[in-house]
N, C-alpha and C positions, 0 to 999 in steps of 0.2 A: 370625415364621417365614414364609418364602416357599416355595411349592411349585414344583417344576420343571414346565415346560410338558409337556403330554401328548405322547407319541410314538405315531405311527400306522404300522402295517405293512399295506399293501394285500395282500390274498390273493384267490385265485380263489373264485368262488361255491361254497359247499358245504364250504369248509375248516373252518369253525367247527362245522357240523353233523357232519362226520366226526369231529372231536375229541370232541364230545359222545358220539357213537356208541361210540368206543373206550373211553370212561369208563363206558359203560352208562347214560348219562343222556339219550339221545335219546328224545323223546316229548312229548306234549301238556302234561304237567304239569311239565316241566323248563324252567327259566328260565335266562337269562343271569345268572351270579353277579354280585351287586352288589359284593361284597367277595370277593376271591380270595386264597387264601393263597399263600405263596411257592412251595410245592411244585407246586400246581396251575398257577400261572403259568409256572413253568419247564417243566412238561409241555406246556402250550399253546405256548410258544415253540419247543420241540423239534418239535412237530407241524407248526407253521407252516413252520419251516425245512426239514423233510423234504418238505413239500408243494411248496415252491418249487423244490426240486431235481429234482422229477419232471418 
């Protein structure tokens, strides 16, 4: 089985922190998720796309 190559989306500084804030996860003890479920990933994608439109 071969994995697809990773895809990257460049975003403005603070975009990921803003997404964490909207989920109530911004703070010293909250880490970048190592494994992210489909729903959270879809939410992050929506947040990134909305931030790019601004």
